[in-house]
C-alpha positions in Angstrom: 153.6 191.1 11.3 152.2 192.6 14.9 148.6 194.1 15.3 149.1 197.2 16.9 146.0 197.8 18.1 145.9 194.3 19.8 149.5 193.6 20.4 148.8 190.3 18.8 151.2 188.5 16.2 149.3 188.1 13.0 150.3 185.4 10.2 149.1 186.1 6.7 149.7 183.1 4.4 149.7 185.7 1.6 152.7 188.0 3.2 154.6 184.7 3.7 154.0 183.5 -0.1 154.9 187.1 -1.1 158.4 187.2 0.9 158.7 183.5 -0.5 158.5 185.2 -4.1 160.8 187.9 -3.2 163.5 185.3 -1.9 163.2 183.1 -4.7 163.5 185.6 -7.0 166.5 187.1 -5.6 168.5 183.6 -5.4 167.4 182.9 -8.8 169.1 186.7 -9.9 172.1 185.9 -7.5 173.1 183.0 -9.9 174.5 185.1 -12.9 176.7 187.3 -10.8 178.0 184.0 -8.8 179.2 182.5 -12.1 180.3 185.4 -13.8 182.4 186.5 -10.5 183.8 182.9 -10.4 184.8 182.6 -14.4 186.4 186.5 -14.3 188.3 185.3 -11.7 189.6 182.2 -13.9 190.1 184.4 -17.1 192.0 187.2 -15.4 194.5 184.5 -13.2 194.8 182.7 -17.1 196.0 186.0 -18.4 198.3 187.1 -16.1 200.2 183.5 -15.9 203.3 184.5 -14.4 202.3 187.0 -12.1 202.9 185.9 -8.7 199.0 187.2 -8.0 197.6 184.5 -11.1 197.5 181.6 -8.6 195.8 184.0 -5.7 193.3 184.9 -8.2 192.1 181.5 -9.7 192.1 180.2 -6.2 190.0 183.3 -5.0 187.3 182.2 -7.5 187.3 178.6 -6.7 187.2 179.5 -2.9 184.2 181.6 -3.2 182.5 179.1 -5.6 180.9 177.0 -2.9 179.9 179.4 -0.2 178.4 181.5 -2.6 176.5 178.5 -4.5 175.6 177.4 -0.9 174.0 181.0 -0.1 172.0 180.6 -3.1 170.7 177.4 -1.9 170.1 178.7 1.3 167.8 181.6 -0.3 166.2 178.5 -2.3 165.3 176.4 0.9 164.1 179.7 2.5 161.6 180.3 -0.3 160.4 176.7 -0.3 159.9 177.3 3.7 158.1 180.1 3.5 155.5 178.7 1.0 155.2 175.7 3.4 154.4 177.9 6.5 151.9 179.6 4.3 150.3 176.4 3.3 150.7 175.3 6.9 149.1 178.3 8.1 146.0 178.3 5.9 145.6 174.5 6.4 145.7 175.5 10.5 143.0 177.8 10.2 140.7 175.7 7.8 141.0 173.0 10.6 140.4 175.2 13.2 137.1 176.7 11.6 135.8 173.2 10.9 136.1 172.1 14.6 134.3 175.2 15.4 131.7 174.5 12.9 130.5 171.1 14.3 130.0 172.6 17.8 126.8 172.8 18.6 125.2 176.7 19.0 123.7 176.9 22.3 120.5 178.7 22.4 120.4 182.3 24.1 
């Protein structure tokens, strides 16, 4: 996120956590449609036994199963990484604040 008044990039852990939640939910919600598509492909190909397209439909479900599963895993990994980044930013902010607190104040 950019602070348009200063032109600086501002990282807010709360925003990272909100994004992590959205990505995690998306990945979880994606699971049922993926499984449904794979199952439907197999079911339809079984119902079309003897048709020239039956094997292709079965293969379609098989071929898409792994890439769609990989996408779901990538969404889960992204959520985990966003959460880890939020935690790291908070830790760095606290460490920096703590370091500045240890510096003796100079009297004016």
